[in-house]
N, C-alpha and C positions, 0 to 999 in steps of 0.2 A: 905912238898915238894912244890917247887915253881911252879906256873902255867906257862905253855908255853907262851912265848911272842906272842902277837897278830901281832908283826912285823916279826915273823918267816916266812921264805919263804917256801911255800909248793911246792914240786916237782909235776909237772903235770903228770898225768897218761900217760903211753906210749902205743901206738898201732903200731903193725907191720901189714901192709896191704900187703898181697901177691897177686899180680896181675899176670895175664897171660902176658899182655903187656899193661902197663900203658899209653903208647902213642897212642894206637890204637883208632880209632874213630868209634863210634857206640852207640846203645842204652844201652848195658850193661855198657860200659865205662862211659857214661854220668851219669848213676845211681850210679856207683861206685864213680865217682868224687863227686857227691852230698853227698854220705855217708861219704867219707873222710872229706869233708868240714864241715859236721855236727859234726863230732868228734872234729875237730879243733876249731869250734865255741864254743864247750863246754869245751875248755881248754886242750884237749889232745894233747900231742906231737905225731905226726904221722910220721912214716917212711914207704915208699913204696918200695917194691922190685918187679921187673918184671922178671918172670921166663924165658921168651923168648925174651925179648928186647935186642937189641945190643947197642942202644944209649940212653942216658938219655932223659926223656921227663918231662915237667912241666905241671901239671894240678891241679886245685884247690889250687894253691900256693905251691904245693909239687913236688919236683923233685925226680924221682924214682932212684933206684940203679939197673941198668940193669945187669942181671947175665950172659947173653949170650955173647960169644966172637964175635968180628966184622968180622974176617976172614971167608971166605966161607967154607973151609974144616974143620976149627975148629968148626964152627957152626954145620955142619953135625955131627961131632963126639959128640959135646955137646948135641944136641937134641936127638940123639939116645942112648947115653951111660951116659953122665956125669952130666946132669942138676940136677937129683934127688940127687945124692951124694953131689954135690956142695951145694945145698940148705940145706941138712941135716947138713953138716959140718958148714956152716955159722950160722945156728940156734943153734948149740951146743957150739959156742964160748962163753966163760964165760962173756964177756962184753955185750953180747946180752941179756939184761934183759928187757922184755916187760911185761906190765900188761895184755895185750890181743893180741892174734894173730887172725887176721880176714882174712880168705882165700877168695879171690875174684873170684876164678874159681875152680870148683870141680876137674879139672884135675891136680891141684897142690897137692891135698890131698895125693896121693901115695908117694910123695917126702918127706913128713913130717916124722920126727922120730916117732916111735911107742909111743903113749901116755902112761904115767905111771899113776897109781892110784892117786898119789898125784901131778899130773902134774900141774905145774904153769909155764907159764901162761895158762889160758884156751884158747882153739881153737874153733872159730866159723866159720861157712861157710855162705857166701853170695851166695845163689844158684840162678841159672837162667836157663831157657830153657831146651833143650833136653839132656844136659849133665847128667841128673839124670833119664831120662826115659828109660824104658826097660833094655836092656843088659848093657849099660854104668852104669846105676844105680846099677845093680846087681854086677858088677865088683867093684864098689866103696863102696858097702854095709859095708865091714869090717871097712873102714875108716869113713864112716858116723856114725856108731854106737859108735865111740870113741869121737865124738864131743860133746861139752857142749851145743851148740845151732846151729840150722840151721834156717836161715831166707831166704825166697823166695822174689825175686824182684817183684813178682806179684801173684795174685790169680791163674793165669793160670799155673805157674810153680808149 
């Protein structure tokens, strides 16, 4: 058998980062931007989807895919009823093949399809703040138990 050519092109690993709103400004967003930049520096192809954003935003050299509609009444319907189903459907599309899905906000977890025992890609959570404390954490417990990894942005979290 012939050895593989050293000139063979290696496909970069792919990451889907699921943000609440990639264009928002704040501490969490700055840390998320650093995280995405670190994956890109290590050669990963990164795609960012924003669950609640209406317009694309560019941070860390990555422009997100906003999932929320721009119209006022469509946004109300989307946020109350549709966003979870839309996210599930988009993730189920056959051409959506990622090596890793990194959830940037725990409130996105209930929208993800139920994980399978042989689930590929793995799903990790980038946890922060009060979204996991007390009652919110208890409501998310079934989703948290299905994750491959959970990383906190700080020791406080």
